[in-house]
N, CA, C and O atoms as a Tinker XYZ file with bonds, in Angstrom:
   292  protein
     1  N      0.700000   -1.035000   -0.044000    73     2
     2  CA    -0.139000   -0.064000   -0.080000    64     1     3
     3  C      0.647000    1.229000   -0.189000    63     2     4     5
     4  O      1.662000    1.104000    0.497000    81     3
     5  N      0.596000    2.390000   -0.755000    73     3     6
     6  CA     0.985000    3.571000   -0.781000    64     5     7
     7  C      0.826000    4.457000    0.203000    63     6     8     9
     8  O     -0.330000    4.434000    0.627000    81     7
     9  N      1.671000    5.402000    0.858000    73     7    10
    10  CA     1.194000    6.370000    1.534000    64     9    11
    11  C      1.342000    7.677000    1.256000    63    10    12    13
    12  O      2.466000    8.173000    1.184000    81    11
    13  N      0.193000    8.408000    1.061000    73    11    14
    14  CA     0.120000    9.909000    0.394000    64    13    15
    15  C      1.154000   10.762000    0.856000    63    14    16    17
    16  O      1.394000   10.695000    2.061000    81    15
    17  N      1.744000   11.460000    0.247000    73    15    18
    18  CA     2.463000   12.519000    0.768000    64    17    19
    19  C      1.743000   13.951000    0.358000    63    18    20    21
    20  O      1.541000   14.426000   -0.760000    81    19
    21  N      1.441000   14.447000    1.631000    73    19    22
    22  CA     0.345000   15.355000    1.496000    64    21    23
    23  C      1.098000   16.892000    1.224000    63    22    24    25
    24  O      0.533000   17.660000    0.445000    81    23
    25  N      2.151000   17.239000    1.767000    73    23    26
    26  CA     2.546000   18.620000    1.268000    64    25    27
    27  C      4.506000   18.183000    0.752000    63    26    28    29
    28  O      5.379000   19.050000    0.760000    81    27
    29  N      4.709000   17.023000    0.450000    73    27    30
    30  CA     6.134000   16.770000    0.191000    64    29    31
    31  C      6.099000   16.171000   -1.438000    63    30    32    33
    32  O      5.142000   15.762000   -2.096000    81    31
    33  N      7.537000   16.298000   -1.789000    73    31    34
    34  CA     7.532000   15.906000   -3.023000    64    33    35
    35  C      7.311000   14.254000   -3.200000    63    34    36    37
    36  O      7.906000   13.514000   -2.416000    81    35
    37  N      6.679000   13.836000   -3.960000    73    35    38
    38  CA     6.527000   12.525000   -4.435000    64    37    39
    39  C      7.851000   11.674000   -4.518000    63    38    40    41
    40  O      8.931000   12.225000   -4.732000    81    39
    41  N      7.751000   10.512000   -4.368000    73    39    42
    42  CA     8.878000    9.543000   -4.549000    64    41    43
    43  C      8.377000    8.993000   -5.711000    63    42    44    45
    44  O      7.181000    9.009000   -6.000000    81    43
    45  N      9.679000    8.269000   -6.722000    73    43    46
    46  CA     9.577000    7.801000   -7.436000    64    45    47
    47  C      8.672000    6.617000   -7.724000    63    46    48    49
    48  O      8.327000    6.358000   -8.877000    81    47
    49  N      8.283000    5.890000   -6.663000    73    47    50
    50  CA     7.407000    4.517000   -6.615000    64    49    51
    51  C      5.752000    5.330000   -6.605000    63    50    52    53
    52  O      4.715000    4.961000   -7.157000    81    51
    53  N      5.924000    6.101000   -6.063000    73    51    54
    54  CA     4.386000    7.131000   -5.804000    64    53    55
    55  C      4.187000    7.540000   -7.318000    63    54    56    57
    56  O      3.152000    7.184000   -7.881000    81    55
    57  N      4.963000    8.141000   -7.873000    73    55    58
    58  CA     4.557000    8.730000   -9.394000    64    57    59
    59  C      4.712000    7.543000  -10.420000    63    58    60    61
    60  O      4.356000    7.865000  -11.553000    81    59
    61  N      5.119000    6.363000  -10.303000    73    59    62
    62  CA     5.105000    4.977000  -10.973000    64    61    63
    63  C      3.819000    4.670000  -10.836000    63    62    64    65
    64  O      3.122000    4.441000  -11.824000    81    63
    65  N      3.261000    4.620000   -9.364000    73    63    66
    66  CA     2.197000    4.197000   -9.124000    64    65    67
    67  C      0.876000    5.262000   -9.693000    63    66    68    69
    68  O     -0.144000    4.836000  -10.235000    81    67
    69  N      1.050000    6.106000   -9.537000    73    67    70
    70  CA     0.092000    7.224000  -10.041000    64    69    71
    71  C     -0.093000    7.068000  -11.563000    63    70    72    73
    72  O     -1.206000    7.120000  -12.088000    81    71
    73  N      1.224000    6.845000  -12.346000    73    71    74
    74  CA     1.201000    6.763000  -13.942000    64    73    75
    75  C      0.260000    5.402000  -14.236000    63    74    76    77
    76  O     -0.642000    5.377000  -15.073000    81    75
    77  N      0.643000    4.297000  -13.395000    73    75    78
    78  CA    -0.116000    3.017000  -13.653000    64    77    79
    79  C     -1.846000    3.392000  -13.340000    63    78    80    81
    80  O     -2.664000    2.848000  -14.082000    81    79
    81  N     -2.221000    4.086000  -12.516000    73    79    82
    82  CA    -3.515000    4.323000  -12.400000    64    81    83
    83  C     -4.064000    5.053000  -13.305000    63    82    84    85
    84  O     -5.154000    4.671000  -13.730000    81    83
    85  N     -3.539000    6.159000  -13.790000    73    83    86
    86  CA    -3.711000    7.006000  -14.698000    64    85    87
    87  C     -4.012000    6.503000  -16.135000    63    86    88    89
    88  O     -5.023000    6.729000  -16.801000    81    87
    89  N     -2.836000    5.717000  -16.497000    73    87    90
    90  CA    -2.887000    4.906000  -17.658000    64    89    91
    91  C     -4.102000    3.808000  -17.661000    63    90    92    93
    92  O     -4.654000    3.638000  -18.748000    81    91
    93  N     -4.525000    3.118000  -16.645000    73    91    94
    94  CA    -5.786000    2.305000  -16.638000    64    93    95
    95  C     -6.836000    3.324000  -16.479000    63    94    96    97
    96  O     -7.861000    3.016000  -17.088000    81    95
    97  N     -6.891000    4.330000  -15.912000    73    95    98
    98  CA    -8.076000    5.247000  -16.095000    64    97    99
    99  C     -8.250000    5.849000  -17.456000    63    98   100   101
   100  O     -9.412000    6.110000  -17.767000    81    99
   101  N     -7.472000    6.071000  -18.170000    73    99   102
   102  CA    -7.550000    6.938000  -19.435000    64   101   103
   103  C     -8.099000    5.442000  -20.549000    63   102   104   105
   104  O     -9.071000    5.471000  -21.303000    81   103
   105  N     -7.218000    4.332000  -20.360000    73   103   106
   106  CA    -7.915000    3.413000  -21.468000    64   105   107
   107  C     -9.227000    2.759000  -20.906000    63   106   108   109
   108  O     -9.730000    1.923000  -21.658000    81   107
   109  N     -9.775000    2.958000  -19.889000    73   107   110
   110  CA   -11.048000    2.451000  -19.291000    64   109   111
   111  C    -11.997000    3.547000  -20.264000    63   110   112   113
   112  O    -12.762000    3.200000  -21.164000    81   111
   113  N    -11.732000    4.889000  -19.837000    73   111   114
   114  CA   -12.427000    5.995000  -20.581000    64   113   115
   115  C    -11.893000    6.362000  -22.022000    63   114   116   117
   116  O    -12.047000    7.506000  -22.449000    81   115
   117  N    -11.306000    5.452000  -22.719000    73   115   118
   118  CA   -11.003000    5.830000  -24.186000    64   117   119
   119  C    -10.308000    7.155000  -24.102000    63   118   120   121
   120  O    -10.416000    7.781000  -25.156000    81   119
   121  N     -9.711000    7.696000  -23.282000    73   119   122
   122  CA    -9.138000    9.119000  -23.294000    64   121   123
   123  C     -7.808000    8.948000  -24.001000    63   122   124   125
   124  O     -7.230000    7.866000  -23.899000    81   123
   125  N     -7.249000    9.991000  -24.751000    73   123   126
   126  CA    -5.616000   10.431000  -25.063000    64   125   127
   127  C     -5.157000   10.917000  -23.916000    63   126   128   129
   128  O     -5.821000   11.560000  -23.104000    81   127
   129  N     -3.691000   10.536000  -23.803000    73   127   130
   130  CA    -2.877000   11.012000  -22.668000    64   129   131
   131  C     -2.806000   12.612000  -22.714000    63   130   132   133
   132  O     -2.686000   13.267000  -21.679000    81   131
   133  N     -2.885000   13.161000  -23.909000    73   131   134
   134  CA    -2.591000   14.401000  -24.015000    64   133   135
   135  C     -3.768000   15.354000  -23.856000    63   134   136   137
   136  O     -3.614000   16.571000  -23.758000    81   135
   137  N     -5.059000   14.690000  -23.833000    73   135   138
   138  CA    -6.521000   15.572000  -24.038000    64   137   139
   139  C     -6.689000   16.062000  -22.834000    63   138   140   141
   140  O     -6.240000   15.559000  -21.804000    81   139
   141  N     -7.467000   17.252000  -22.933000    73   139   142
   142  CA    -7.970000   18.101000  -21.874000    64   141   143
   143  C     -8.426000   17.343000  -20.834000    63   142   144   145
   144  O     -7.785000   17.425000  -19.786000    81   143
   145  N     -9.597000   16.460000  -20.877000    73   143   146
   146  CA    -9.956000   15.633000  -20.180000    64   145   147
   147  C     -9.233000   14.683000  -19.469000    63   146   148   149
   148  O     -9.629000   14.381000  -18.343000    81   147
   149  N     -7.926000   13.996000  -20.081000    73   147   150
   150  CA    -6.846000   13.409000  -19.198000    64   149   151
   151  C     -6.193000   14.158000  -18.360000    63   150   152   153
   152  O     -5.868000   13.701000  -17.264000    81   151
   153  N     -5.892000   15.419000  -18.725000    73   151   154
   154  CA    -4.962000   16.118000  -18.151000    64   153   155
   155  C     -5.987000   16.456000  -16.847000    63   154   156   157
   156  O     -5.483000   16.357000  -15.728000    81   155
   157  N     -7.129000   16.773000  -16.934000    73   155   158
   158  CA    -8.075000   16.835000  -15.820000    64   157   159
   159  C     -8.075000   15.744000  -14.735000    63   158   160   161
   160  O     -7.956000   15.894000  -13.519000    81   159
   161  N     -8.258000   14.446000  -15.550000    73   159   162
   162  CA    -8.147000   13.158000  -14.621000    64   161   163
   163  C     -6.919000   12.951000  -13.817000    63   162   164   165
   164  O     -7.001000   12.470000  -12.687000    81   163
   165  N     -5.684000   13.322000  -14.391000    73   163   166
   166  CA    -4.528000   13.495000  -13.837000    64   165   167
   167  C     -4.538000   13.883000  -12.727000    63   166   168   169
   168  O     -4.342000   13.239000  -11.697000    81   167
   169  N     -4.866000   15.445000  -12.918000    73   167   170
   170  CA    -5.034000   16.236000  -11.765000    64   169   171
   171  C     -5.874000   15.823000  -10.665000    63   170   172   173
   172  O     -5.458000   15.912000   -9.510000    81   171
   173  N     -6.990000   15.392000  -10.924000    73   171   174
   174  CA    -8.177000   14.591000   -9.886000    64   173   175
   175  C     -7.432000   13.123000   -9.157000    63   174   176   177
   176  O     -7.630000   12.878000   -7.967000    81   175
   177  N     -6.761000   12.416000   -9.835000    73   175   178
   178  CA    -6.016000   11.345000   -9.322000    64   177   179
   179  C     -4.756000   11.854000   -8.305000    63   178   180   181
   180  O     -4.528000   11.189000   -7.295000    81   179
   181  N     -4.125000   12.795000   -8.544000    73   179   182
   182  CA    -3.172000   13.616000   -7.651000    64   181   183
   183  C     -3.996000   14.114000   -6.499000    63   182   184   185
   184  O     -3.483000   14.033000   -5.383000    81   183
   185  N     -4.946000   14.511000   -6.590000    73   183   186
   186  CA    -5.695000   15.202000   -5.513000    64   185   187
   187  C     -6.111000   14.321000   -4.631000    63   186   188   189
   188  O     -5.863000   14.484000   -3.436000    81   187
   189  N     -6.935000   13.058000   -5.173000    73   187   190
   190  CA    -7.455000   12.085000   -4.723000    64   189   191
   191  C     -6.375000   11.400000   -3.575000    63   190   192   193
   192  O     -6.615000   11.103000   -2.405000    81   191
   193  N     -5.078000   11.260000   -4.357000    73   191   194
   194  CA    -4.244000   10.626000   -3.585000    64   193   195
   195  C     -3.422000   11.321000   -2.553000    63   194   196   197
   196  O     -2.679000   10.776000   -1.736000    81   195
   197  N     -3.623000   12.437000   -2.677000    73   195   198
   198  CA    -2.768000   13.582000   -1.356000    64   197   199
   199  C     -3.974000   13.575000   -0.521000    63   198   200   201
   200  O     -3.740000   13.974000    0.620000    81   199
   201  N     -5.232000   13.234000   -0.748000    73   199   202
   202  CA    -6.143000   13.358000    0.308000    64   201   203
   203  C     -6.847000   12.107000    1.020000    63   202   204   205
   204  O     -7.945000   12.114000    1.579000    81   203
   205  N     -5.807000   10.845000    0.845000    73   203   206
   206  CA    -5.836000    9.556000    1.335000    64   205   207
   207  C     -6.447000    8.598000    0.528000    63   206   208   209
   208  O     -6.790000    7.562000    1.099000    81   207
   209  N     -6.676000    8.707000   -0.732000    73   207   210
   210  CA    -7.121000    7.248000   -1.706000    64   209   211
   211  C     -5.556000    6.955000   -1.941000    63   210   212   213
   212  O     -4.853000    7.566000   -2.746000    81   211
   213  N     -5.157000    5.965000   -1.140000    73   211   214
   214  CA    -3.609000    5.614000   -1.397000    64   213   215
   215  C     -3.397000    4.136000   -2.006000    63   214   216   217
   216  O     -2.289000    3.601000   -2.026000    81   215
   217  N     -4.509000    3.561000   -2.474000    73   215   218
   218  CA    -4.478000    2.124000   -3.371000    64   217   219
   219  C     -5.176000    2.367000   -4.563000    63   218   220   221
   220  O     -5.912000    3.347000   -4.684000    81   219
   221  N     -4.995000    1.540000   -5.456000    73   219   222
   222  CA    -5.441000    1.373000   -6.816000    64   221   223
   223  C     -7.190000    1.355000   -6.857000    63   222   224   225
   224  O     -7.998000    1.920000   -7.595000    81   223
   225  N     -7.326000    0.497000   -5.785000    73   223   226
   226  CA    -9.169000    0.195000   -5.576000    64   225   227
   227  C     -9.947000    1.302000   -5.130000    63   226   228   229
   228  O    -11.118000    1.517000   -5.442000    81   227
   229  N     -9.116000    2.101000   -4.265000    73   227   230
   230  CA    -9.843000    3.243000   -3.434000    64   229   231
   231  C     -9.573000    4.484000   -4.694000    63   230   232   233
   232  O    -10.395000    5.398000   -4.761000    81   231
   233  N     -8.769000    4.465000   -5.356000    73   231   234
   234  CA    -8.794000    5.823000   -6.389000    64   233   235
   235  C     -9.660000    5.240000   -7.367000    63   234   236   237
   236  O    -10.267000    6.141000   -7.947000    81   235
   237  N     -9.935000    4.220000   -7.746000    73   235   238
   238  CA   -10.734000    3.848000   -8.760000    64   237   239
   239  C    -11.991000    4.027000   -8.467000    63   238   240   241
   240  O    -12.700000    4.666000   -9.245000    81   239
   241  N    -12.432000    3.568000   -7.447000    73   239   242
   242  CA   -13.800000    3.853000   -6.398000    64   241   243
   243  C    -13.948000    5.212000   -6.721000    63   242   244   245
   244  O    -14.678000    5.526000   -7.661000    81   243
   245  N    -13.313000    6.112000   -6.020000    73   243   246
   246  CA   -13.349000    7.605000   -6.024000    64   245   247
   247  C    -13.624000    8.028000   -7.298000    63   246   248   249
   248  O    -14.696000    8.574000   -7.561000    81   247
   249  N    -12.770000    7.833000   -8.122000    73   247   250
   250  CA   -12.920000    8.435000   -9.720000    64   249   251
   251  C    -14.421000    8.098000  -10.256000    63   250   252   253
   252  O    -15.253000    8.910000  -10.660000    81   251
   253  N    -14.554000    6.582000  -10.143000    73   251   254
   254  CA   -16.094000    6.210000  -10.727000    64   253   255
   255  C    -16.973000    7.047000  -10.056000    63   254   256   257
   256  O    -17.849000    7.513000  -10.785000    81   255
   257  N    -17.017000    7.453000   -8.648000    73   255   258
   258  CA   -18.161000    7.970000   -7.937000    64   257   259
   259  C    -18.021000    9.769000   -8.532000    63   258   260   261
   260  O    -18.921000   10.595000   -8.682000    81   259
   261  N    -16.889000    9.869000   -8.707000    73   259   262
   262  CA   -16.628000   11.501000   -9.348000    64   261   263
   263  C    -17.404000   11.598000  -10.574000    63   262   264   265
   264  O    -18.126000   12.540000  -10.901000    81   263
   265  N    -17.171000   10.478000  -11.246000    73   263   266
   266  CA   -17.671000   10.444000  -12.798000    64   265   267
   267  C    -19.286000   10.310000  -12.776000    63   266   268   269
   268  O    -19.922000   10.913000  -13.640000    81   267
   269  N    -19.796000    9.720000  -12.042000    73   267   270
   270  CA   -20.999000    9.577000  -11.639000    64   269   271
   271  C    -21.856000   11.038000  -11.551000    63   270   272   273
   272  O    -22.792000   11.485000  -12.215000    81   271
   273  N    -20.987000   11.622000  -10.274000    73   271   274
   274  CA   -21.623000   12.894000   -9.984000    64   273   275
   275  C    -21.538000   13.835000  -10.931000    63   274   276   277
   276  O    -22.429000   14.683000  -10.882000    81   275
   277  N    -20.715000   13.950000  -11.806000    73   275   278
   278  CA   -20.362000   14.698000  -12.700000    64   277   279
   279  C    -21.289000   14.561000  -14.062000    63   278   280   281
   280  O    -21.504000   15.432000  -14.904000    81   279
   281  N    -21.664000   13.504000  -14.028000    73   279   282
   282  CA   -22.565000   13.158000  -15.310000    64   281   283
   283  C    -24.229000   13.811000  -14.679000    63   282   284   285
   284  O    -25.134000   14.303000  -15.353000    81   283
   285  N    -24.194000   13.662000  -13.686000    73   283   286
   286  CA   -25.446000   13.915000  -13.010000    64   285   287
   287  C    -25.546000   15.598000  -12.934000    63   286   288   289
   288  O    -26.596000   15.951000  -12.398000    81   287
   289  N    -24.871000   16.462000  -13.262000    73   287   290
   290  CA   -24.659000   17.804000  -13.414000    64   289   291
   291  C    -25.676000   18.353000  -14.488000    63   290   292
   292  O    -25.670000   19.546000  -14.790000    81   291
């Protein structure tokens, strides 16, 4: 399990983990890594991680909830 770094620089292992989550989320959503939607997704993943979603399942669950909430707007 990863430990989120709230106000510190991220370690290479954390960046690798977040890249993996980002790549999987982009593939699931059919997003290009350079699209605005993908950049917004990356920011959301980092924010969720820094606020305590520190494993892949928790991040995916929160991203799914976030997507549901946004689609209801």
